[in-house]
N, C-alpha and C positions, 0 to 999 in steps of 0.2 A: 504493500500500500504506500509506504513512504517513498519507495523508488518511483512509483507512478506520479506522486505529487511533485517530486523533483523534476521528473520529465515534463510535467505540465507547466512548471514555472520557467523552465529553461528552453525546451525545444518547441513547445506548443506555439509561442510567439513567432518563431522562425517560420513555421508553416502558415500561421495566420497572416503574417506579413505578406507572404507570396499570394495568398488568396485575396487580400485587400488590394494588392497591386493589379491582379487580374480581373477583379470585380468591375463590372460595367454598370454604372448607375449608383445613385446615392443609397438606395434601399439595401442592396446586398452588402455594400461597404459598412453601412450603419449596423447591420445585423452581425457582421464579422467582428466589428470593434466592440460591440456590446457583449457578444458571446465570449470573446477573448478576455475582456475585462472581468466578466463574471467568473470565468474559469480561473484566472489568476488570483482574484480576491478569495475565492473559495479554497484553492489549493494552498495559498500562503496562510490563510486562517487555520486550516487543518494541520499545517506543519508546525505552527507555534506550539512550543512545549514538547516537541517530538525528539529534539536533539539531546545529547550528541550522537551522531551515527555517521558512518562512512557509506559512500555510494560509488562502487567501481563501475567501469564501463568496458565494453568490448574493445580489443585492440584495434578494431576497425575505426572506432571513434578517435583513437589516438592518432591514427594515420590521417583521418579527415581534418583534425585540428592542425596538424603539421602542414597539410596541403592548404588549408584555409589561411594559415599564417602567411605563406608565401604568395598565395593568390591576392590576398588583401593588400599586402605590401606592394605588389606589382601594380595594382589599381591605383594606389596612392602615388606611386612613382609616375605613372602615366598622367595623373592629375597634376602633379608638380611640374612635369615636363610641359604640359599645356599652359600652365600658369607662368612658366619660365621663372619659377621660384627656386633659387639655388639651394636655399636651406632645406626645403622639402626634398629636392632631388638627392643631394649628397647624404643627408641623414637617413633617408629611406634606403639608399644603397648600402649605407653602413649597417642598418638593421637587417637587411637581407643577408649580408655577409656574416654578421654576428650570429644570426639565427641559424644559418647553415652550419657554422662552426659548432654551435651549441647542440643542434639536433643530431648531426652526423659524426661528430668527433668526441664530444664530451658526454652526452647522455644516451648514446646509441645502445649501450649495454647496461645502463643503470636502471634500477627499479624505480619507477616514478611514484609508487605509492598510490593510494586511492585517488581517483580524479576529483571527487567531491568530499568535503568534510563539513557536516552540518552541525553547528552548535548554536547557542543562544544569540551570539552576535550576528552570525550570518542570517539567522532566521528573522531577527529584527530588521535587518536590511532588506531581506526578501519581502517582508510584510510592507515596508515603506514603499519599495519600488512597485510592488504589485498593486497595492491598494491606492496609494496616492497617484502613481503613474496611470493607473487605469481610469481614475476619475478625471485626470487631465485629458486622457484620450476621448472619453465620453464628451467632455466639454468641447473638445475640438470639433466634434461633429456639427454642432450648431455654429461655432465660431468661424470655422473655415468657409462655410457656405456664405456667410455675410462678408468675410474677408475677401473672397474672390469676386464679390459683386461690384466692388469699387473699380478695379482695373478692367472689368468687362472682358475677361479672358475668353479667347475663342475656344480653348480646350482646357478643361480643368486639370490642375496639377495635384488634385487630392489623392489619386492612386499612389503616386510616388511619395507624397507626404505621409500617408498612413502606413505605407510600407516601412519607411525608415523609423517612424514613431513606434510602431509595434516591435520592430526589430530591436530598437533601443532598449525596450523593456526586457526582452529575452536576454540580450547581451549583459545587461546590468545584473540580472539574477544569476547568470552563469559566472560573472566575475566574483560576486560576493560568496558564492557557494564553492568556488574552486579551492581545492587543497593544493594542487600543483600550481606553482607560480608561472610555469610556462602556459598552462591553460588560462590563468588569469590574464597573462599578457595578450593572448588571442582575443579575449572578450574586451580587454582594455582598448585594443586597436579598433575593434568594431565600433565602440562608442566614439572614438576619435573621428572616424570616417562618417558615421551617422550625424554627428554634430556639424561637421563641415557641410553636408548636404542640407540639413535642416536650417542652418543659419542663413545659407544662401538661397533658400527656397523661393523667395519672391523674384529673384533674378535681376534686381536693380543693381546699379553700380556700387552703391554703398553696402548692399547685402553681400555682393560678391567679394568686396574688399575685406569685410569683417569675417566672412567665412574663410578666406585665405589666411588671415591672421590667426584665426583659431586653429587652422590646420598646422601651420608651421610652428606655432608655439607648442602644440601638443605633440608634434613630431619630435621636438627636442626632448620632451619627457619620455616618449617611446624609445628613443635612442639610449637614454640613461637607463631605462628599464632593462633593455637587452644586455647592455654592458654589465649591469648589476647582476643579471642572471648568470652570465658567463663567469664572473668572479665568484659568485656564491657557489656555483656548481664545482668550480675548481677547489675552493677552500673547504666547503662543507660536504661535498659529494652527494648532495641532494637538493631538489627544489620543492620538496614536500614541506608545506607549512607545519604540519604536525611533527615531522622529524626535526625541523629546525627549532620549534618551540621546546622540544625535548632537550635540545642543546643549550637552552637559554642561560643556565647558570654559568657555563664556561664562556659564552659569548658576551654576557653582561660584564665580565671582567675586562673587556677590551680585546684588542687583537685584530688580526687580519680581516675578520668578518665584518668589521665596522665599515670598511670602504664600500662593499656592495650594499650594505644596509643604507649608507648615506645616499647612494645612487637611486635606490628604490624610494627613499623618502623624498629626494629631489623630484623624481617623477610624480610623486603625490602632490608636491607643491605646484607643479605645472597644471596638473589636472584640476586641482582645487583653485586655480587662478590666483595664487598668492603673488604679491609683488616680487619680482618685476613683470609677472605674466598676467596681471589683472586685466589688461586692456582687451584680451580676447573675450572675456566674459561680459565686460561692459559694452563691447561692440556687438555682442550677440543680441542686444536689445532690439536690433532692427528686425529680428525674426518675428514671425507670428507669435502671439502671446502663449499658446500651448508649448511652443518650443522653449521660450524663456522659462516657463514654469518647470518644464522637465529638466532643463540644464541646471537651474538654480535650486530646486527643492529636493527632488527625490532621486535623481539619477546621476548624471555625469560628474558633477563636482563632488558628490558624496563618495564617488569611487576613490578620489584622492585621499580624503580623510580616513576612509575605511582601511586603505592599505597601510597608512601610517599607524592607525590604532592597532591593526592586526600585528604589525611588526614591533610595536612598542615594548613588549616584554623582552625582546631580543637585545634592545639597547638600553634597558633600564639601568640607572646608576652610572652611566657613562658620560663623557664629555659631550657626545652627540646629543644625548637626551637633554642636557642642560641648555644647549644652544637651540634645539628645536623649541623648547619652552620659551626662550627669549625671542626667537624669531616669531612664533605665534603671537606672543603678547604684543610685540611691536606692530605687526601687521594688523592685529585687531584694533589697536588704538588709531593707527594711521588711516585705515580704510573707513572706520567709523567717523573720523573727522572729515574725510572726503564726502561721506554721505550727507553730512550737515550742510555742505555747500551746494547741494543739488535741489532743483525744483522739479525736475523730470521724475515722475513717479517710478518709472522703470529703472532709472539710474539710481534712485534711492534704494530700491529693492536689490539692485545688483551690488552696490557697495555694502549694503547691509549683509547680503549673503557672503561676500568675500570676508567681511569682518567676522561673522559668526563661524565660518570655516576656520579662520585663523584662531579663534578662541578654542575650537575643538583640537586644533593642532597643538596649541599651548598646553591643553590638558594632557595630550599624548606625551609631550615633552616633560611635563611635571611628573608623570609616570608613577603615580601612586594609585592604589585601588579606588580611592574617592575621586581622584581626577579622571580616571578612565570611566567610572560610572557617570560622572558629570558629562563627559564627552558623549556617551551613548544617549543620555537623556537629551542633550542638546540636539543630536541628530534627529531624534524622534519628534520633538516639539517644533524644531525649526522646519522640518520637511512639511508638516501639516500646515502650520501658520503661513509659511512663505508661499506654498502652492496656492493657498486661499487668496493671499494678497495679489499675486500675479494674475490670477484669473479675474479678480475684481477689477484690476487696472485695465485688463483687456476689455472687459464688459463696459467699463466707464468710457474708454477711448472710442469704442464703436458707437456710443450714444452721443457723446458731446464733441467728438472729433479731436480730443486732446488728451495727453497723458500728463500734462503739467498740473501739479497739485494746486497752483494758484487758480486754475480754471475749474477746480473742484469745489470752490467756495460755495457754500449753500447747496451742496449736491443733494441733500435730503429732500429738497423741494422737487427735484427733477427725477431722482432715482431713489426713492425712500428705502426700498428693500436692499439694494446694493450698497447704499451708504451705511446702513446699520451693519450689514455683514462685513464691510470693509473696516468699520470701527471695531467690530469684534476681533478681526484679525490683528489690527494694530494693538489692541489692548492685550491680547495674548502674547504679543512680542515684548511688552514693556512693563506691564503692571503686576504687582503681587495680587493674589498668590498663584498666578498662572505659571505653567511649567518652565517657560524660557527664563524667567527671572529667578526661579528657584534653582535651575541648573547653573545659571551664572553665579549665583550666590555660592553654590557648592564648589564651582571652579575657583572662585576667588579665595575661598577658605582653604582649598587644597594647595594654593600657592603661598601659604603663610611663611614657608621657609625660604622663599625666593622673593625678597622685598621688591626688587625692580619689576619682576613679572606681575606680582600682585598689584602694584601701583598702576601699571599700564592697563591691567584688566579692569580695575576700578574706574579709572578715567574714561576708558573706552565705553564702559557700561553707562556712565553718566551722559556721554555724548549721544548714545542711542536713544535715551529718553527724550533728548532735545528734538531730534528729527521725527520721532514717532508721535510725540505729543503735538507738535506743530501740524502734522498731517491730520491727525484725528480731529483737532479743533476746527479745522477748515471745513470739514464735511457737514457740520451742523451750524455754521455761521451764516451771516446775511448773504444773499437776500432771503428774507423770510416770506412765508406765504403758504397757502394750502398745498399739500403734497399731491402730485399727479400720479395716477395709476401707472405702474411699471409692468410692461409686458415683455417677457423674454421666453425663448424656446425652453422646453423642459430639459433638454440636454445641457443648457447653460445654467438654468436655475438649480437643478438637482446637485451637481458637484459643489456649487457654492454653499448650499445649505448643509450638505453632508460634511464638508470640510470644516465649516464653522462649528457645528455640533461636536465634531471630532476634536477640534482644538480645545474646546472647553472640557469635554469629558476626559480627555487624556490628562489634562491638568488636575482634574478631580482624582484621577487614578495615579497621580505622581508618587504617593507613598508605596503603592503596590508595585509600580514599575521600578522604583528604586530598590526595594528589597528583592524583587525577582531578578534584577540584572546585576545587583552588587555581588551576590553570592558566587555566581559563576566566575566573575572576574576576580574575586578574591581567591578562589581556588586556583585560577590561572597564575596569579602572582605568587601564591604560596609555592607553586611548582618551580618558579624561577629562583626562589630563595633570595631575591634582591631586596625584599622588604619584610623579611622575617621579623616578627615582634611588633610590627605596626599594623597588623591586620585586624586586631581586636577592636580598634577604634572605629572601624567602619560600621559596625553594628550601631554605634551611637549616632551615626550620621542620619538615621531615620528621624531623630529628633529635630532635624532641620526642617521638617515638613509638617508643622502644625497648621495645615492649610485650611481645614474645614471651618474653623472659627473665622478665618480671614475671608473665605468665600461667603460666609453668612453676612459679615459686615459689608462686603462688596455688594451683595444682593440687596441688602436694606438700602444702601446708598443709591443704587441704581433705581430702585422703586421710588425713593424720595425725589431724586432728580427728575424722573419721568413725570411725577405728579406736578412738580414745580414748573416743568416745561409746558405741560398742558394748560396751566393757568395763564400762560402768556398769550394774549390775544393781539390782534392787529394794532390796537391802541398803544400797546407797550413797545411795539417795534417802530421806533422813530428814526428819522434821518440823523446822521452825525451833525454835531454842532460846529459851525464854520465861523465862529467869532462874529456872528451877526450878519455875515455876508452870504448866507446860504441861499441857494436857488435850485430849481429843477433843471436838469439838462437831459432832454429826451426821456423824461420820466424817472431819471436817476438823480441821487443827491449830487450837488455841486456847489460852487461858490462863484461870486463875481470877481473876476480876475483883472489883469491889466487891460486898459482901454475899455473898461466896463463890460468886458466880454465874459460870458459864462464859461466856466471850466469844470469839467466832470471831476468829482472827487474819487481818486483811486486809492485803494488800500492794498497792501501786500507785505509779505515778510522780507526781512533782510537776510540774505544768504552769506554775507561777509566773504566775498570772493578773495579779498586780500589775505584772509586768514585761512579759510577752508576751501580755497579754489582748487579744482581738480588738477590743473596743470602745475601749479606751484607745489602743492603737497605731493602730487604723484611723482614728480622729479626726485624730490628728496627721499620719499619712501622707497623708490626703486634703488637709489644709491645705498641706503642703509641696509635694505634687504639683500642686495648683492654682497655687501661686506659680510653680513652674517652667514650667508651661504659659503663664501670664501673661507671664513673662519671654521665652519663645519668641515669643509674639505681638508683644510690644513690640519685640523685636529685629528681626523681619522687617518691621515697619511703620515703623521708625525711618528 
């Protein structure tokens, strides 16, 4: 039964993707997407709590993966040749050569171990990918129809879109379930190519430019991955994660294995769009909203942090671990500051995603049981809330024609349901006692022995409150007036409602998630011996979650605020005072200006570009991040 469920989560999307591509007409494609989503959600739900277990495959599949590796790299090479991108061409050639050396000279006679190893961490990731990713796919059914109405395409591109979207889900499930790092690399490269196609889906010059940037930056990570596999195979004699974790005590004392571990961690940085590679993810905002939601919430970027967390026990207590924590803390603070300077809703979500991924990386570098538990909780809560917010922005943009939060002022009057759901998503990202804040609290506490990292995490958390609160306040601000009915397709409404309820319910279940996930990770760290004697304190961390009284207080406050808002009528909604010179300008408040001419009164937020500007901060963030990466490399080679 478990083997069938693993098959359903990994291989079923590959077959469904082909059917979606071949389907002619919206109705069959819709049926395939909904059927695939239902199968993935059911299979991932049934797998929860089933681990740990291994799942081996036929040698035929081993050969197919090797063949698939080379075929995919050849396709990427052809794409690089057509783009005339030298980085893609040469690094892809290097990957082909390295993979040939690895497969035919190093591991040809080695026992690869089981293909899949299923434990609590991989099952959590499968649930996130399958459930959140499937809801995004359902949302895309209604979204893409309206998205293609604007350019009046002669031929729909939806078959190709849904092919790569569904393929993406299967590749991510394969990646997080893989026990063999060579298998993980295969699925890793599938996500790279799928993201390139999906980012460039619209075919505009800016879409093609940003798709190319995403490709060459992720090809850098892919090259580091292959080199890391070669060095790891030579040094450890295996690419099995379970075999490597069994060697954790000897690896964590330092030595030659730290160099390949650094290369794999570096590959994780590129996939997670950490500085100096953040521009590929911010540029991906040109893609249709379901693509942005997939890349930022449940799939591609989570692959990077998953790999780092999975490898964390291997470098616990080393120089590399300390610098990974410092790198994550710095990137969390820097990208949170860049989010403050943005008014574009998607850009805010993009930098917020990069910032939260950096926080997860910092937890992996802090490398204690409490920190790893915080990282896993952050992955769960972030995936749901951020997917919700991306889908909300896409819905808002299709209605008002803008994704700028300044244009969302008074959105409740135009889109009451979406405005409320967006506010729920924002609140779950920043307010107590919702899961994201609790997990950040746990992460900051786990950094108590590293003052600089803890300070950066605290400052970065404060900045996140600034940009989230600013956005939420604008949704319910002026102009006031009666709300108009909001009509959206069921495929658009349903994912928003489900994700909003999931974000709240998961926060209510935070104590349960904490205790259920902490024990397996405690056992894993006990096996490494790196933190012997410090594990007992983890049980006390449950005391960090007295959330139910806080939820009660929050609920009472919400009810009182709602009652107060209902008492505000049109008479209380007055125009702003303009020092006695007020007047109407086309029915809007204004004032009498120079030459006795009426001037419209405009209000807006200050984004302080000289302090939080993307160009200025991004330049310095890239420099510091490169220095930290260089220090990591120097430390492991010393």
